[in-house]
N, C-alpha and C positions, 0 to 999 in steps of 0.2 A: 598481335595479342589475341588471345581467345576471348570468346564472349564472357566466360566465367571471370577472367581477369579484369575485363572492362567493367563488368557488373560490380565486382568487389572494389575496384578503385573508385568507381562512381559512388558506391555506397559509403565508403570511408570518408570521402571528401564532404559529404553533405549531412552526415549524422549530427553534427553540432547544430546545424540549422533546423533539423527536424526536432531535436531535443528542445531547442529554443521555442519552436512552435508548440510543443507539448507543454512547456513551462508557461507560455502565454495562455494556452487553453486552461491550464490549471489555475492561473491567476484570474481568468474570467469566471471560471466556475466557482472559485472560492473568494470572489471579490468582497463579499460581506465580512469574511474572516479577516481579510487584509485591511480593509478600510475601517471597519467598526470593531475589530478584534472580537467578533462573535465566535463562540465555540462551535465546532462542527459536530461535536459528540452530543447526542440526544438519546432519549429513550433508554433502552436496556444498556447501551454502551455507557451512558452517563451515570445511571443509578445502580448498575450491577457490576459491569466489567471494570470500569475505571477505578472505583474505590477498592475492589478486591485486588486488582492488578497492582495498584499503588501500594497497598499493604504488603502483598506478597513480595514485591521488589524491595520494599523497605527491609523486610526480614532477610532477603538474600544479601542485601548490602551489609547487613550486620553479621554475615558469615554463617547463617543458619538456613537449612532447607525449610521452605514454608509448607511443611507436611500437613499441618492442622492448625486451625484457629478456634479458640473457644469464644470468640467475640460474636459469633453468629449462632443463635439458638443453642442447641446442645453441643455444637461443634461443627466444623466444616473442613473438608479435605481440600485445601487450596492447591497443592501440587497435582492432584488428580483431576482438577477441573480443566478440561481441554479448552473451554471458552476463554480462559485466562491467557492461554498461549504463552506460557513462560519459556518454552523452548523454541518459540518462533522468532527468527531473527529481527523481524520488524517491531517486536516488543522490547528488544534489548536496549532501546533508547532510554527506558526507565532506569537503566544502570547508571547513566551519567547526566540525564536531563530531568528537570522537574516533571512530575507526573502529567500535568496538563499539556505540556509541550510534547512529551513522548506519545500521548494518546492522539494528539492532533496529527502527528507524523504518521502514526499507525493508520489513521483514517484517510489521510490525504495521499500517502505514498502510492496506492494502487492507481490513482488518477494520473500519475506520471509514469509509473512502471508498466501498466497495462498497455498504453499506446506504444511505448518504447519497445516492449517485447513483441507486440503485434507487428509493428513496423519491421523489425528485424526478421521475423518469421516470413512475412509476405515478400520481403526482398530476397530471402533465402530461396524461396520457391520460384524465383525468377520474374516477379512482377515489377513494374516500373515504380519509380519513386513516388509518383502521384497516386498510383493505385495503392501503394503501401501506406501512404499518408492518409488517404481516404479510409482505408480499412482500419488503420490504427485509431483514428478519431471516431469512426463509426462504432468500433467495438469498445474502445476505452471510455466513451461517453454515451453509450447506448442507454436506452430506457431502463434496461435491467440494472445497469451500474448506477444510474442516477436515482433509481427508486430504492436502492438498498444502501444508502450512504450511512452505514453503521460500522463498517470495518470487517464484519464477518464474511459476507458473501463476496464483496469486492476483493478482499485479500485472497479468497479461494480462487476466484475466476482469473485473477492476475497471472497465475502461474501456467495457465493453459497454453498460451502462445509460446512461452519459454520451453515447456515440455515438448511441443511440436517442433520447435527449432532443434 
C-alpha cells in the first residue's frame, strides 16, 4: 500500500472519533446554552439581525420575496441586506425551524464546522491525526473565534480551510 492509501484509510477510520471530539468541545464551549438554555445571540445579532432575518423568512414562507419592508422608518430593503444572509445555507434553518433555534444553529455551527474543515485540510496536506486535531482545535477555538461569537466573522472564517482543501 502506498503512503497515500495508508493515510486515507487511517483518516477515514478515525473521522467519527474526531467529530465526537469536536462535538465535546462544542458542548464545553456552549455549556451554559445546554445547561441553562441561555441564548448565544447577543448585541447586533440579537437586536438587529435576528428580528430582521425572522421577518424576512416569514415573508419567504408566505411565498413572497422580502424585497422591502415599511415597518422600519421610511422603508428598508430586506433582500438587499447582505448581513441578513438570506442566500447563505446556514440561515436556511429559518425555513423549517423556529427563528430562535435557527439563529442558535447559525451562531454555533462554525464551532463544529471550522475544526472539522481544518482537520480535513491538515490531514490532506499530510500531517498526522494529532497534528490535525491540534490545528483544528487551535484554529476553531482561537481567540479570534471566541472573541467574535456573533455569527458574522465566525461564519466567514469557517470556509477558509474548506477552500484550501
